[in-house]
N, C-alpha and C positions, 0 to 999 in steps of 0.2 A: 817381326810383324808378318802375318800370313800373306802369301803372295796375292790372294784375292783382294785383300784390303789395300795392298800397295797399288794394284792395278786400278781399283776403284778410286783411290785418291788421285792417281795420275790422270784418270779420266775426268774427274771433276776439275782439276787444275787446268787441263787442256780445254775443257768446255768454257771455263771462266776466262781463260786467255783469249779464246776465239770470240767470245761475246764482247770483251773489252776492245778487241781489234776492230769490231764493227761499230759498237756504241760510241767509242771515243771519236772517230772520224765523223759519225753522224751528228754528234753534238757540235763539233766544230763547224760543219757545213751549215747546220741550222742557225747557229749564232751569226755566222758570216753573212747569211742571206736574210736575216731577220729585218723586216721593214723595207726590203729592197726588191720585192717582186710585185709586179703591177699588171693589171689588165691594160691592153693597148690604149684605151681611152683615158686611163688614169696615170699613164707613164709620165715621168718628168721629162724635161728636155735635155738633150746632150748633143754635142757636135756630130757624133758618129753613132750609127747602129751597126752592131756586129751580128751577122746571122750565121749560125753554124750549119754545116752541111749534113746531109743524110742521103740515104739511098735514092738512086734514080732508076728509071726503067725506060729503055729505048730513047735515051736522051732527054727524058722529061722528069720533073720532080715527082716522086711518089707522095702519098698522102701526108706523111709527117713533114717532109720538106716543103710541100706546097703550103701547109699551114703556117710554117715559119715565114715563108716568103710573103704570104698574104698579110701577116701581121707587120712585117717589115715595110711593105709598100704603104700600109696605112699610116705608119709612123712618119714616113717621108711626106705623104700627101697632107697629113695633119700638121706638119711643121714641127714635129717633135725631134727630128734629127735632120741633118743636111746631107750627110754622105753615108753610104752603105759600104761596109767591108764584108764581102762574102768570103767565108773561110771554110775550106773543105779539101777533099782529095781529088785532084784533077785526074788521077790515075786509079780511081777506086775500083773495087771489084764489080760494082754494078754499073760503072761508067764514069764519065767526066762530070763530077758534081758541080764544078765551077761553071762550065759552059751551060749546064741546065739552069743553074741559079741565075746567072746573068741574063740569059735569054728570057726566063720567066719574068723577072723584074722589069725588063724593058717592055715586055708584052703588056704588063699591067700599069704602064705609064711612068715608071721611074726613069729619069733621064740617064742615058748611058754614061755621061760624063760625071755623074754622081756616084758611080759604082766602081769600087776598087776590089781587085781579086787577090786572094791569097790561096794559091793552089797547094800549099803545104800545111794546111790546118788538119793534120792527120788524126788528131784526137782532141778532146776538149782542152786538155792541158796545153797542147801545142798551139791551139787557136788563141788561147788567152795570152800565153807568153809571147808569141809572135806578134800579136796585136800591140803589145807594149814595147817589146824590144825592136822589132823590125819596122813597124809602122808608126811608132812614137805616139800611140794613143794613150792618153791619160784619163779620159772621161768618156764613157760610152754606155749605151744601152745594149744588152745582149738578148737576143731573141731565140727562144726554143720552147719546147713543151714544158708544162708545169712539173712533170716528174724529173726532168733533166735540169731545170732552172736553178735549184739551190746549189748543186755542185758547180754549175757554170759560174754563178755569181761568186762563190767562194774562191774558185781558182782564179778568176779575173782579179779579184781583190788581192789575192796572194801575189799576183804578178805585178801589183802596183797600180792597178786601174781603179778609179772611182767608178764602180760598176753598179748599174741597176738592171734587173731582169724584167723582160716583158713576156708574158705568157702567150704562147701561140696555140691555136687550135690544131686539130688533126686533119681537117678537110675530109672527114670520113675515116674509113678504115675499120678493121675488126677489133672487137674488144679483147680477144685473146692476144692479139699483137701488143696492145697497150699493157696488158698484165705482164707479158714477157719483158717488155721494156722496163717496167717498174722494178721487177726483180733484178734484172741485169744492172739497173742503175744503182740499187742498194749495194750490190756486190762490188761495184766500182768505187765505193766510198773509201775503203782502206788505201787503194792505190792513189786516189786523189790526194789524200792526206800525206802520203809518203812523197808524192811528186812535189807537193808544195813545201813540205818540210825540208827536203833535200835540194829544192830549187833546181829540179831537173831541167837540163837543156832540151829544147824541142828536137825531134828527130832530124829535122832539117834546119840548120842555122843559116840565115841569110844576112847580108850587109844591110844597113839601114835603107829604108825605102821611103821616099817623101811623097808617094802618090796620094796618100790621104791628106797631107798638108796642102798639096797643090790643088786637089779637088775642093777643099774647103775655101782656099783663098780665091779660087776662080769662079766660085758659085755665083750665078746671077740671081738677084732677088726674084721671087715668084711674082 
């Protein structure tokens, strides 16, 4: 067989394999999230709402994170959830995500005693696995932007959580940033599928923490 034809066939096989590596995970994520993504006013109830961290600036939430926190506060104020788990990187490159998240939620009226912090939610997979393994969460709402929500719900369900997603806004921000985030998210699908399939341990494994259970049991009626 001529070398050119061999190279062409290898190229086509490689392209097909690459497409399958993206399409397969995308189908799994879409199926796992089907019927489980909601606007804040249409969200079901759950004991806990988990909000995923994002970049901060000068100790304050940036636009994406502010949108997530605003949606989370609304769920608490509307009685859709009782306790918040803020999950992010307390030593992130942009700053302490946890301190910024807790501070903002308290500013917008979420009682501090209803907020539990996980400083080791270093990525989406770790947030979901630690919510289940470390904090014992079996039923929760997960808050993030729509482009990120299907993967989050899929990973949370793979971790054993009865999860529903709640769509957060962006609180402003540039459209180019949104486009970059969407592309980055699609490229993350294969890794998400691999992490779930292999049941990867989070980067930081912690002993069981009953903070969420304590916050739920001690919550005073509104």
